[in-house]
Structure formats: C-alpha cells, structure tokens
N, C-alpha and C positions, 0 to 999 in steps of 0.2 A: 576847123574850129567850130564848135557849136555856137549858135546864136546866144548872146549874153543878155538879151533884153528882158528876160523873165518869162515865166509861164503865164498862160491865160488865167489860171487859178489865182496866182499872186496878184495879177492886175485887177481881177474882180474884187478880191479882198481889199486891195488898196483903195479902189474906187468907193467901196462900201464905207471904209473908215473915213475917207475924205468927206463923203456926203453926210455922215453922222456928225463929223466934226463941224462942218459948215452949219448944220441946223443948230447944234449946241451953242456955237459962238454967237450966232444971231440972237438966240434966246437969252443967253446969260450975259451978253455984252462983254465977253472975255476973249482976249486974244492970246492964245498959247504960244510959248516958245517951243519951237520944234527943231529937233536935231535929226538930220538925215545922214546916215552913215553910208558913204560911198557916192562918188560923182560919175558913175557909169550910167548906162541907159536907164536903169531902175531909179537911180537917185535923181536924174534930171527929170524923169517923168513925175516922180513924187513932188519935186519942187514946182513944176508947172501946175500940177493939180492943186497944190496949196495956193498958188497965186490965183487960180480960177475961183477958189473958195474965199478969196479976199484975205488970205493970211500971208503976210509978208515977213513975219517974224520967225524966220527959219535960217538955220545954218547948215551947210553941207560940209561934212568932214571927210577929207580925202587924203589918203596916205601918199599918193603920187603928187607930181608937181603940176597937174592939170586934169581936166575932165577927160572922160573916155573909158575909164575902167579897163576892162580886158582889152579893148582896142587901143589903148595907150601902152599897156604893159607888153603885149605880144607884138613884136616887130620882126619875127623871123621871115626869111625869104618866102614869098608866096602866101603869107597869111591872108586869109580871105574868109568870107562868110559862106556857109553851105546852105543858106536859105536864100532864095531868089530876092535880090535886093529891092525890087519894087514892092515887096512885102515887108522888107526890113527897114521900116521907118515908123515914126510915131504917127498915129492916126490924126493927131492935131498939128503935125508939121510934116506932111508927106513930101517926099523928094521925087520929082518926076523926071529927073535927068541923070540918073545913074549911068556911069560910063560903061558898065558891064552888067550882064545878068547876075553875076556873083561878084560883088564888089570886093576889092582888095582892102586891106587894113588902112592904108593912108586915106582912102576916100571915105571910109566909114568914120574914122576919127575926125576928118574934116567936117563931116555932117554933124557930128555931136558937138564940135567946137562952134559951128554955126548956130545950133540950137541954144547953147549957153550964151552966145552973144545976142541973138535976136530977142531972147526973153529976159535979158538982164540978170542972169543967174550968177555971173562971176562975182558980183559984189557980195554974194552970200557964201562964197567958198572959203573954207579954212583948209588950205593945202598943206602938204608935207606934215600931216597930222595923223599919227597912228593911234587909234583908240584901243586901249587895252582892257578896260573894264567899265561896266555899267552897274550902278548901285541905286536901288529904289529907296527913297527916303519917305517912310510911311507918314511921318509927322506932318510934313508940308506938301506931301504928294508931288515930289519932284524927282528927277533923275540926276545923279551925280555921274558925270562922264569923265573918265580919267584917260589922259593921253600918255604915250610912252615917255615923254619928256617931263612928266610930272604935273603938267597943267591940268586943272580941273574945270570943267564947264558944267553948267546947269541947264536943264530943259524940262518942260512939262510933258512933252511927248517925244518919243524916239521912233524913227522909221528906219528899219534895217534894209539897206539896199546893197549888201555886200557882194551879191552875185555868186556864181558857181565856179568860176575859173580864175580865182585870184591868188592861188597858191600853187607852186610847182610841186610835182611829186617825183622824188628821187628814188630809184630802185635800191633795195637793200642787197647789193651785190658784194660778196666777200672780196676784199682786196681793192675796192673802188678807191679808197683813200690813198692807196699806194701806187696808183696808176701814174706813170711818169709823163704821159702825154697831156694834151689840152682837153679839157672837158667843159661843156656848158650845156645848159638846158634850153630847149626851144622857147620856153617862157621868158628867158633872159638871154637872147641871142647876142653873141659876141661879134659885133660887126667889125671890130678891129683885127680879128684873127684871119690871116690869109690861109686858105685851104689848098693853095697850089701845091701839087705834088704829094699830097697827104692821102693816107688811107683813112676812110671815115666809116665808123660803125654807128649806125642809128639804133638806139635802144628803144623798142616799143613801136607800135603801129597805130597810135591813136589819131585823133583828128588832126593834130599839127603835122604829122608825117603823112597822113592820108591825102593831103592836098598836094597832088603830084607837081604842081607848079613850083613849090618850094624845093622839092628834090632836084628838079631840073635847074633851078636857080643856083643850087650848090655846084652842079657840074659846070654851068656856064662860067662861074667865077673861078673855077679850079682848072688845073691842067688836065688835058685829056687822059693822062695816066692815072688820075684819081680813081681809086677803087672804093666803091661804097657797098657796105653790107648792112642788112637789117636783121636785128635780133628781136624775136617776139615770142610770146607765150601762147597766143591764139591767133587765128587767121583774121584777116580783115579784108574788106572790099574797098578798092581804090578806084574812084571814078575821076576822069579828067574833066574839069569844068571848062567847057569850050564856049566860044562865041563872044560877040561883043554887042551890047545892047544900044550902042550909040545911034544906030540907024533905025531903031524900032520906033514906031509912032503910036503903038497901042499900049505902051506901058502905063500911062496915066489912067486909061480906061480899065485896064486889068487891075491896077492897084485899087481904084475906087470900088470895083466889083468885089474884090477880096474882102474889104471891110464891110461892104453892104450885105453880102450873102452868107455871112457866118463862117468865113474862112478860119478864123481863130478857134471857133467852137469845133470845127471839123478836126483841126490839128490836135486839140485836147482829146477828142474821142478816139483818135488814131494812136495816141501815144501808148506804148506798151503792147500794141496789137499790130499784127502784120497780116494783111490780106494777100491772096494770090494776085489780085489785080494790081497791087502796088509793089510786087516783088519781082525778082529777076524772072524772065520768061522761061529759061531753061530749068527744068525741075531739078536736075542734078546740082546745078550751081545754087539754086534757091535753097535746097535742103542743106547744102554745105555751109551756107552763110551763118 
C-alpha cells in the first residue's frame, strides 16, 4: 500500500493557506468556521495546523467510525507501509520507537489514534458522516455541506483531505455477478471467511497484493492444500519487506536528518523519474520493470 499522508506539494500548499489564514484572522479579528473532510493523516495534519494558528473552530467530517483514513479501512493480512516508518510520521509528532522498519497497519493506526488523543482532536470529529455535496453561497460567502443522511452543515472554509485510496476498484469482468463462490476486495477484507481447503484467485497485482507478507498470511491460515493463483494484466515487482527495527538505535537520528536535509524535497524531485542508481542492478530485470 502506498503511503497515504499526502504529497509534499499538497503539504506546502496547505501550509501556505494556513499561514495566510493566520495573518488574516489576526488582522480582521475574525475566527472562521472550518470544515475538514477526512480524518486520515491529511485531515489530522490540517487540524493540528489550524490549532497552531490559533483556530479551534473546526470540524473534521469522517465517513468511518474513527480516525486513520486508509489505515483504518484496509485491514487485509499483511497490510503495511512501503515507506520506511521512521520517515512515516508527522514532523511535529515524530515516533522514534517503530517496531519494524516497515510498520504494519495496526501500528500505524495506533500512531494516528495517539495523535488524535494527544492533541485533543476527537472533540472536533463528526464520525459516520458521508459528505455528498458542497455548495458555495455567494451572498453570505459560506459553504453549505450536505451529508448523505440529509443533514446540512455550514462553514466559512473547507479543507479537502480525502486521500487517494478511499475507494475500492472492482474489475469489470463479464460474469462476475454470477460467480457462485465467495468474493471480497482487499479494501474490505472478510475476516470471518475461512479459507481452509479453498482455491483462491487473486485478481490484480497492485500494492495490496504486492506485500508478500499478506499472501503468506493467507497460506498460514489456510490448509496446505490451498492453491493460489494470481491474475494480472501487467507485470509487477514484489519485494519482501524484511527485518525488525526494534533493536536499532539510530532511527531517531536518521529520522531527524530526513526532515533536516530536504528528504521530502528529494522525494518530490524523484517522483515520475527513475535513475539507474535507484533501479534494479540487473539491466534485463530493470528494463523489464
């Protein structure tokens, strides 16, 4: 699974908006009502930034029953972050005791729950609320925010923190609706279903299947006779995330250095581009990826 905390560009834009908003409120002596859509990493970061700007009149609307966003929704076996976890924390609440170099979903969710508790964000949450539409009211310069159950909220400003991985993608396969067996998406894993003795077909080789721990977890819970096949349209590279960071003593230093020496800027510069230095060493494999 790809990291869901948002891009550097989004963060920079968000910080710019917060700074401008802070300056305006101090000058105009006006405290805006702010609606934050989403209680994932992006939503929690926005809420913290508002607090730092002295703005406490905000509400976080979240369709799930708690904070965490993608890390609450996705609970399939082996769900983990593919970014080293000493980098995967807020710069204002860095975690120095990750249990693994690549943290699993439960630990990441635990971290986000901790953030919500420490900074008093739960009192701002409006959970189990699906926002279906936004309407700008030109006359009084406010937003009308409509929920799926018909409730309407008002705000002066809206921050969208919906993330990138909040909807499942189901393949348009002829006959899928007529399949007699059990089907479910990794996005909404059916933990009640026993895979013992079954033949399992995995459709797709995206990030959720690429984490090999999850595939092995399926086998560990199933009978040795379980046969698993993978159906895909394009090739993918699967790397096993190994090791345990519990014994490392240099993670805090490495984490501080990442934020201090422009690590986020380097990530932005590298996105969409691949250098030989960061690719697979074998030319045949590299060219085939």
